[in-house]
N, C-alpha and C positions, 0 to 999 in steps of 0.2 A: 503492499500501501505507500503511493508517493503522494503527500499534498502538492495541491492543482497550482500551486505558486513556487518558483523556486527560492532556496533559501536565500536571504539575504547575504553579500559575500565578507565571510570572516564567519559567518553566524553556525554555531555548529549545529548537524543534522540529529534531528532525534531518532535513536534507534533503541525500538522495544525489543524486550529480551522475554520470552515466554517458555515455559519447561514444553508444552506442546500435549497434544489431545488427539483420542483417536475419534473422541465426539464430532460431529459435523457441527451442532447448535455452538461449543465452543471455541470449535472455530471463527464463527459466525461472529460471537459475543468477543472476541478477541480483535475482532480486525473493526468490529464497530469501536470500542473503544481507542483504537490506534485512531479511527477517524472523529470521534470524539475529541480527542487531543489534538488532531491538525486544524480543527475548525477552532477549539479554544486559541491558539497560536498562528493564526492565519501568515501565510509567507513561510514559516518555518517546513525545511522537510521534514515527515515522521514516517518511519518505517516499521516492519514487523520481523520481524525472523525470530524464528524457534530453534530451542535448544537440540531438541531431538522430536521423533515421530512425525511433526507436520511439516510441511512446507510453508513457504521456504525455510530452509535453513538458515541460523543467526552466521555460520560460518562461509554462507554465500553471498550473505545479503552486504555483511561489513563490508569486505574489497571492494564494494559495487557502488560505495557513498562517497562522492569527490567530498576531498576538506575534512574541517572538524568533525568530532562524530563526539555524543553525547547517547552513554546506554545505558538505558535503565532498566535495570530487570522488573519484570509483571510476575514478581514473587511477594508475598504476604509478610514473611517472616526468611528469618535469614539461616543456611544449613548447607547441603552436601551441593544444590545446586547455585548457590550465591558463592560459595566459598572455593569451589572446584572447579564445576562443568562452566561455568561462566567465565573465572578469569582463565582456563586455559582455551576455550574458545577466542577470547580476545588477545590473548599473547600469541596466540597460532596465524591468527589474520588478520589484525588488527590496533597492535602495540600500542599504537599510537593513541587508540581511542580514551576517553577519560572515562571513567563506571561507576555512576550511580549507589547509591544507597537503594535496598530492598524497600517495600511502599511501607511495612508496618511495622510496628503499632505507630499511629497519626490519629488526630481527632480527626481528619476527612475521614479516614475508614470509619469512625465509630459513629459520624453522622451516615454513610451509607447504610451502617448495617442496624443505626435504630430507624431510619428509613425504610427497608425492603420489612423491618418486622411490621412497622406499620401497615405496610402495604399488605401484608400476609392475614393481617388483624390479631395482632397480638393482644391480649386483655391483662389488666390489673392484676391480675390472677395467676396467671401462668409460670413455671420456673421456666427459666430461662438458662438455655447450652447454647456456649460457643463452640460451634461445630464446626474443629480444621481438619486437615489433613494429617499432620503429627509429622516427626522427624526423629531421629536418635540423635539430634545434637540439641543438648541441653538449651544451649543461647536461643534455638529457633523454637523450643518450645518454652523458654520464658519471654519470647516475643509473643507469644499465642494467648498466654496467662497477666501477661501487659495489656493486649488488645478486651481479654477478657472483663479486667479490673475496671481500663475507658468507659466500657460497654453498662457495667456495672452501675459505676457515678451516672451514668446520662439517665439511664432506665430507675435509678433509685430502686435498685433493688438487688439480690446475688447473681450472679451469673459463672455458672462453671464452666472452664474452658475442661473440650473433650478433644478424643482425637481418633480416627477412623483408620490410620494404620499407626505407625509407632507411635508411643507417649502416654502417660498414664495422666488421668484416669481412662482408658475407652469410653467410645460412645456407649454401649456395654453396659458398661461397669458405671457411668455417670446414670445411664438410663433407670438403671435398679435403685441404683441409691435415691433417687427423686421419688422413685412408684413408693416408696416409703414416708412420704411426707406430705401436707396437707395440701400441696396445690394440686388442682381439677385437672391441669395439661400442663405439658411440657412443650417449649416452644424450641427450638432449635433456629440461631442466627448461622447464616450459613458464612462461614468464612475462608469462600471459595470466591474468584474473581470470575470462572464462568462453566457451564456446566459442562458434566464430566464425569467421570469413575467416582472419585471422592465426592462430588454433590452426590449422587446415585447414591451412594452409602449412607451420606444423612436423610434422602430421602426415604431411605426402608429403614432408619433405625429406629421406628415406632414412636415417633413423638407426635404431638394432635397440631403440630404446626412446624413447617420447614419454611424459613423463606426462601426468596428467591438470593440466587450469586451476584455477588458484589454487581457486578457488570459493566456496563458501559456509562454507567452515571456522570452527571456534571464534575461530583467531587472526589472521582477516582481520576476523570481527566485533568483537574485543580492538581493533585498530589502528585501525579504524574510528572507536569510540571514544576513544582515547589522542590520534586528531587533535583531534576534535571539543572535548577536553577543555585541549587545548595551543590550540590556538586562543580559546577563551574566556575561557582565563586572560591570553593577549595581550592581547583585546580589552579587558578591565578592568583591567588595570595601564596601557594607553594612556587611557584613560578617567575613568582617577583624579584626574590633575590637573587635568582642566576640571572634571571635577562639584566639587573644592576651590576653584575658583579662582570658580566662579558662585554661592557661597555670599555 
């Protein structure tokens, strides 16, 4: 996906790095998110590439983009893909690229989660679970638990972080624990960007309500540009002493 207007000279292009999915609906959602990001900043080139499974691969997209590039991972937490897969691809085909931080946790994601729950029909009596994919990386799990805390503050009620794959508690464990509470219904806030395997796991966990994926809303698009600007500012600050010393 390319924005319809050329990037102004010297303005880095934005390359979004997604994991990849076998879900056609998931690919459409991520493409829509890239388009939403392009609309949010007209004139800046926006491209989408995948680490695996889907096409185009990031390893093919990065060398095709001329000029400076900022890569923003479409990943909600740290983990193997952010710390190993993505750096390896960038080092192998575009070592001059600036790599931004992953998306979460952030207040804009909290807003998106709360909006999705409201759209799904959240009630004041519902117990809430933040359902995430999970990771073997403790720091990634901590990111998700921080996101659950932020959502709990926003909703003014407890929110339990639970994981569809690696991580504790599992979705099943969280659902079992909440079954013994007075809450008449469990609502799962889907901490995934797009439809696919993990949202399917959340949808079949037995909750009374499961929100839609975060998707291509304006809050997620705004967060992408926040990470882009943050990374670019950090890179420019780091390179300033080098430029001064070379004069």
